PASEBA-1860 file (N, C-alpha, C; in nm, 3 decimals):
! residues 151
1> MLGSWPGE> -1.275/13.154/25.127/-1.141/13.204/25.154/-1.114/13.321/25.063 ~ -1.062/13.426/25.118/-1.030/13.545/25.040/-0.897/13.527/24.969 ~ -0.888/13.589/24.852/-0.762/13.590/24.781/-0.668/13.690/24.845 ~ -0.544/13.681/24.812/-0.445/13.771/24.867/-0.399/13.868/24.761 ~ -0.368/13.989/24.801/-0.313/14.089/24.711/-0.199/14.157/24.784 ~ -0.116/14.234/24.716/-0.001/14.296/24.782/-0.043/14.371/24.908 ~ 0.036/14.357/25.013/0.006/14.423/25.138/-0.078/14.337/25.232 ~ -0.072/14.206/25.214/-0.144/14.113/25.299/-0.294/14.138/25.294
9> GAICGIVL> -0.347/14.135/25.174/-0.488/14.160/25.152/-0.580/14.063/25.224 ~ -0.536/13.941/25.249/-0.624/13.845/25.317/-0.661/13.897/25.455 ~ -0.565/13.947/25.529/-0.593/14.002/25.661/-0.683/14.124/25.649 ~ -0.644/14.218/25.566/-0.722/14.341/25.552/-0.862/14.310/25.501 ~ -0.874/14.221/25.407/-1.003/14.189/25.349/-1.098/14.127/25.448 ~ -1.051/14.037/25.531/-1.138/13.973/25.630/-1.188/14.077/25.729 ~ -1.100/14.162/25.778/-1.142/14.263/25.875/-1.240/14.359/25.812 ~ -1.215/14.401/25.690/-1.306/14.494/25.624/-1.442/14.430/25.597
17> LVGGTERE> -1.444/14.301/25.562/-1.571/14.233/25.537/-1.657/14.224/25.662 ~ -1.596/14.199/25.775/-1.675/14.183/25.896/-1.695/14.315/25.970 ~ -1.619/14.416/25.936/-1.620/14.540/26.012/-1.731/14.638/25.979 ~ -1.775/14.648/25.855/-1.883/14.738/25.817/-1.855/14.883/25.850 ~ -1.961/14.956/25.882/-1.953/15.100/25.909/-1.868/15.129/26.030 ~ -1.880/15.048/26.135/-1.797/15.068/26.253/-1.650/15.064/26.214 ~ -1.617/14.978/26.121/-1.479/14.965/26.075/-1.434/15.092/26.006 ~ -1.522/15.154/25.928/-1.484/15.277/25.859/-1.453/15.389/25.958
25> DSRMEEQR> -1.535/15.403/26.063/-1.509/15.504/26.165/-1.376/15.475/26.234 ~ -1.355/15.349/26.267/-1.232/15.308/26.332/-1.112/15.332/26.240 ~ -1.131/15.304/26.113/-1.023/15.321/26.015/-0.981/15.468/26.007 ~ -1.077/15.559/26.010/-1.043/15.702/26.005/-0.967/15.743/26.130 ~ -1.008/15.691/26.245/-0.938/15.721/26.369/-0.796/15.663/26.367 ~ -0.783/15.541/26.316/-0.651/15.480/26.306/-0.560/15.557/26.211 ~ -0.616/15.610/26.103/-0.537/15.690/26.010/-0.482/15.813/26.080 ~ -0.566/15.878/26.161/-0.521/15.995/26.235/-0.409/15.955/26.332
33> KHETGEWP> -0.428/15.846/26.402/-0.327/15.799/26.496/-0.199/15.759/26.423 ~ -0.217/15.697/26.307/-0.101/15.657/26.226/-0.019/15.780/26.189 ~ -0.086/15.884/26.148/-0.017/16.005/26.105/0.053/16.076/26.220 ~ -0.002/16.065/26.341/0.056/16.134/26.455/0.140/16.044/26.545 ~ 0.142/15.914/26.517/0.221/15.821/26.596/0.164/15.792/26.733 ~ 0.033/15.795/26.747/-0.033/15.778/26.875/-0.083/15.636/26.900 ~ -0.018/15.536/26.854/-0.065/15.399/26.875/-0.038/15.356/27.018 ~ -0.129/15.274/27.074/-0.112/15.230/27.213/0.010/15.139/27.230
41> DMVLDLER> 0.057/15.132/27.353/0.171/15.046/27.385/0.117/14.911/27.433 ~ 0.080/14.826/27.335/0.030/14.693/27.367/0.061/14.599/27.251 ~ 0.069/14.472/27.281/0.100/14.373/27.179/-0.013/14.368/27.077 ~ -0.136/14.354/27.124/-0.252/14.347/27.036/-0.375/14.392/27.115 ~ -0.459/14.470/27.052/-0.580/14.518/27.117/-0.694/14.422/27.085 ~ -0.712/14.324/27.172/-0.813/14.220/27.150/-0.954/14.278/27.148 ~ -0.981/14.372/27.234/-1.116/14.429/27.239/-1.153/14.494/27.106 ~ -1.064/14.572/27.050/-1.094/14.640/26.924/-1.103/14.542/26.808
49> LTTNCHGN> -1.013/14.445/26.806/-1.017/14.346/26.698/-1.145/14.264/26.707 ~ -1.182/14.224/26.828/-1.305/14.147/26.847/-1.427/14.229/26.805 ~ -1.429/14.355/26.839/-1.539/14.442/26.798/-1.548/14.449/26.647 ~ -1.435/14.466/26.580/-1.435/14.472/26.434/-1.475/14.341/26.370 ~ -1.462/14.234/26.444/-1.502/14.102/26.393/-1.638/14.062/26.449 ~ -1.714/14.158/26.497/-1.849/14.137/26.550/-1.853/14.027/26.655 ~ -1.750/14.023/26.739/-1.746/13.928/26.848/-1.709/13.786/26.810 ~ -1.678/13.762/26.684/-1.647/13.627/26.637/-1.500/13.595/26.666
57> LDIVAELV> -1.477/13.524/26.774/-1.340/13.491/26.814/-1.272/13.393/26.719 ~ -1.349/13.318/26.642/-1.288/13.231/26.541/-1.217/13.314/26.434 ~ -1.281/13.424/26.394/-1.218/13.512/26.295/-1.096/13.580/26.357 ~ -1.109/13.624/26.482/-0.995/13.687/26.551/-0.877/13.591/26.551 ~ -0.902/13.467/26.591/-0.794/13.367/26.596/-0.736/13.343/26.458 ~ -0.822/13.337/26.356/-0.773/13.317/26.219/-0.682/13.431/26.175 ~ -0.720/13.553/26.207/-0.639/13.669/26.170/-0.503/13.668/26.239 ~ -0.504/13.643/26.370/-0.378/13.641/26.445/-0.290/13.525/26.398
65> NHLLQKSA> -0.351/13.409/26.377/-0.274/13.294/26.328/-0.215/13.321/26.191 ~ -0.293/13.384/26.103/-0.242/13.417/25.970/-0.122/13.511/25.980 ~ -0.134/13.611/26.065/-0.023/13.705/26.082/0.103/13.632/26.128 ~ 0.087/13.544/26.226/0.203/13.474/26.282/0.258/13.365/26.190 ~ 0.169/13.287/26.127/0.214/13.171/26.052/0.246/13.201/25.906 ~ 0.180/13.298/25.848/0.200/13.329/25.706/0.276/13.460/25.686 ~ 0.225/13.566/25.747/0.281/13.699/25.723/0.418/13.718/25.785 ~ 0.432/13.683/25.912/0.559/13.707/25.982/0.678/13.642/25.910
73> PKWTSSLE> 0.670/13.514/25.874/0.784/13.455/25.802/0.809/13.522/25.666 ~ 0.702/13.558/25.598/0.715/13.624/25.468/0.783/13.760/25.484 ~ 0.738/13.838/25.582/0.797/13.969/25.605/0.944/13.957/25.645 ~ 0.973/13.863/25.733/1.110/13.846/25.780/1.203/13.810/25.664 ~ 1.162/13.713/25.583/1.248/13.674/25.470/1.258/13.786/25.366 ~ 1.151/13.860/25.345/1.156/13.972/25.251/1.249/14.082/25.301 ~ 1.245/14.109/25.430/1.336/14.209/25.486/1.481/14.164/25.471 ~ 1.507/14.038/25.500/1.644/13.986/25.486/1.691/13.993/25.342
81> EGLQSGDS> 1.603/13.959/25.247/1.639/13.967/25.104/1.667/14.111/25.063 ~ 1.582/14.203/25.106/1.601/14.344/25.073/1.729/14.400/25.131 ~ 1.759/14.360/25.253/1.883/14.406/25.316/2.005/14.348/25.244 ~ 1.995/14.224/25.205/2.106/14.160/25.135/2.133/14.229/25.001 ~ 2.027/14.266/24.932/2.043/14.331/24.801/2.064/14.482/24.813 ~ 2.038/14.538/24.931/2.054/14.681/24.950/1.945/14.764/24.883 ~ 1.830/14.707/24.861/1.720/14.773/24.790/1.629/14.845/24.890 ~ 1.658/14.972/24.914/1.581/15.046/25.014/1.437/15.070/24.971
89> EYLQGVCH> 1.411/15.085/24.842/1.274/15.105/24.795/1.190/14.979/24.820 ~ 1.248/14.863/24.791/1.180/14.737/24.817/1.153/14.722/24.967 ~ 1.252/14.751/25.050/1.236/14.741/25.194/1.127/14.835/25.245 ~ 1.123/14.954/25.189/1.021/15.049/25.229/0.882/14.993/25.197 ~ 0.867/14.929/25.082/0.739/14.869/25.046/0.700/14.755/25.138 ~ 0.796/14.670/25.173/0.768/14.558/25.266/0.725/14.614/25.401 ~ 0.797/14.713/25.450/0.765/14.771/25.581/0.629/14.840/25.579 ~ 0.598/14.906/25.470/0.469/14.974/25.458/0.355/14.872/25.461
97> AMKGAAAT> 0.370/14.763/25.388/0.268/14.658/25.388/0.254/14.595/25.526 ~ 0.366/14.570/25.591/0.365/14.512/25.725/0.297/14.606/25.823 ~ 0.327/14.733/25.814/0.267/14.833/25.903/0.115/14.834/25.886 ~ 0.070/14.836/25.763/-0.074/14.841/25.737/-0.147/14.717/25.783 ~ -0.092/14.601/25.754/-0.157/14.476/25.794/-0.158/14.462/25.946 ~ -0.047/14.495/26.011/-0.040/14.483/26.157/-0.137/14.581/26.223 ~ -0.145/14.703/26.172/-0.237/14.802/26.229/-0.382/14.761/26.206 ~ -0.410/14.697/26.093/-0.547/14.653/26.063/-0.598/14.554/26.166
105> VFSWHVAK> -0.509/14.472/26.220/-0.551/14.376/26.324/-0.510/14.423/26.463 ~ -0.473/14.551/26.475/-0.441/14.614/26.602/-0.323/14.548/26.673 ~ -0.227/14.498/26.596/-0.104/14.442/26.650/-0.003/14.557/26.659 ~ -0.013/14.632/26.768/0.054/14.761/26.777/0.206/14.753/26.782 ~ 0.264/14.658/26.854/0.410/14.651/26.859/0.469/14.626/26.720 ~ 0.409/14.535/26.647/0.458/14.506/26.512/0.437/14.628/26.422 ~ 0.321/14.691/26.432/0.293/14.809/26.348/0.391/14.923/26.377 ~ 0.421/14.945/26.505/0.516/15.052/26.541/0.655/15.024/26.485
113> LAREFEGL> 0.700/14.901/26.501/0.832/14.866/26.447/0.834/14.881/26.296 ~ 0.728/14.837/26.231/0.721/14.847/26.085/0.727/14.994/26.041 ~ 0.658/15.080/26.115/0.662/15.224/26.083/0.804/15.277/26.098 ~ 0.872/15.239/26.206/1.010/15.284/26.227/1.102/15.228/26.119 ~ 1.084/15.101/26.085/1.166/15.037/25.981/1.141/15.103/25.845 ~ 1.016/15.139/25.819/0.985/15.206/25.692/1.061/15.338/25.682 ~ 1.067/15.413/25.793/1.143/15.538/25.795/1.291/15.515/25.773 ~ 1.345/15.411/25.835/1.487/15.379/25.816/1.515/15.345/25.670
121> ARDGELES> 1.428/15.265/25.610/1.446/15.229/25.469/1.436/15.352/25.380 ~ 1.338/15.437/25.407/1.319/15.560/25.329/1.444/15.649/25.336 ~ 1.506/15.653/25.455/1.624/15.737/25.476/1.754/15.668/25.437 ~ 1.745/15.545/25.387/1.864/15.472/25.345/1.948/15.420/25.460 ~ 1.891/15.412/25.578/1.961/15.364/25.698/1.950/15.212/25.709 ~ 2.001/15.142/25.608/1.982/14.998/25.602/2.060/14.923/25.710 ~ 2.175/14.974/25.747/2.253/14.909/25.852/2.179/14.918/25.986 ~ 2.116/15.031/26.012/2.036/15.046/26.134/1.916/14.951/26.132
129> LKKRLPEL> 1.852/14.941/26.017/1.739/14.850/26.004/1.784/14.707/26.030 ~ 1.897/14.671/25.972/1.949/14.534/25.990/1.976/14.505/26.138 ~ 2.033/14.601/26.208/2.064/14.582/26.350/1.938/14.568/26.435 ~ 1.826/14.624/26.385/1.702/14.621/26.462/1.611/14.504/26.428 ~ 1.649/14.421/26.331/1.566/14.304/26.296/1.534/14.215/26.417 ~ 1.627/14.194/26.510/1.591/14.113/26.627/1.474/14.169/26.707 ~ 1.454/14.301/26.703/1.338/14.360/26.771/1.208/14.312/26.708 ~ 1.206/14.301/26.577/1.087/14.252/26.508/1.064/14.105/26.540
137> QQAFVELE> 1.172/14.027/26.539/1.158/13.886/26.574/1.106/13.870/26.717 ~ 1.151/13.956/26.808/1.102/13.954/26.946/0.955/13.993/26.952 ~ 0.914/14.089/26.871/0.773/14.130/26.867/0.685/14.013/26.822 ~ 0.734/13.934/26.727/0.657/13.817/26.684/0.652/13.710/26.794 ~ 0.762/13.694/26.868/0.763/13.601/26.982/0.661/13.648/27.087 ~ 0.659/13.778/27.116/0.564/13.832/27.213/0.420/13.813/27.166 ~ 0.396/13.832/27.037/0.263/13.813/26.982/0.221/13.666/26.992 ~ 0.313/13.576/26.965/0.284/13.433/26.979/0.250/13.398/27.124
145> QWRKENL> 0.325/13.452/27.218/0.297/13.429/27.359/0.160/13.487/27.397 ~ 0.133/13.607/27.347/0.002/13.669/27.371/-0.110/13.579/27.317 ~ -0.091/13.526/27.197/-0.191/13.438/27.136/-0.219/13.316/27.224 ~ -0.112/13.256/27.274/-0.128/13.137/27.359/-0.204/13.170/27.488 ~ -0.183/13.289/27.540/-0.247/13.328/27.666/-0.389/13.380/27.649 ~ -0.423/13.429/27.530/-0.550/13.500/27.513/-0.649/13.437/27.415 ~ -0.604/13.348/27.330/-0.697/13.290/27.232/-0.710/13.139/27.250
END
C-alpha cells in the first residue's frame, strides 16, 4: 500500500507506478490539455486509465473506489470548511489537489469542476464557489453511477 502525501498522492502514486514511460508521454499531453482547457466531455476515460494501469482492472477499480470513498468526502468537507472560514488560499489548494488527482485518473467532469473552482477561489469568488458545490456533488454521483455500470 502506498503512503499518502498532500494532493492525494495515493492515487497519483499508483498510476505513476504502473504507467511507466507511456504514462510520461500521456502526462505531457495532459499538461498541454490542462493548460488549454481541452479535456474531453466524459465522466471518466476508462480506456486511458486502463492503458495506464497496463490493463489491470483491479487497479482501475481501486483507483476509482479510492476517489469516491476517500477523496470525494475529504474534498467536500475541506471545501465546506474553507468556505465557512473564508480562506480562499486554502480553497485554492484543495481545488488544485482535487484537479490534479481527478485528471490523473481521467475523471474529467470532476477535474473540470475543480479547475473552475480553483479559479473562483483564486479570484475570491467564494459565494459563487459555494453556490456551485452541488455541481461537484452531482459529478460524484455521476461517477458513482458510472462505476456501477462499468466496473
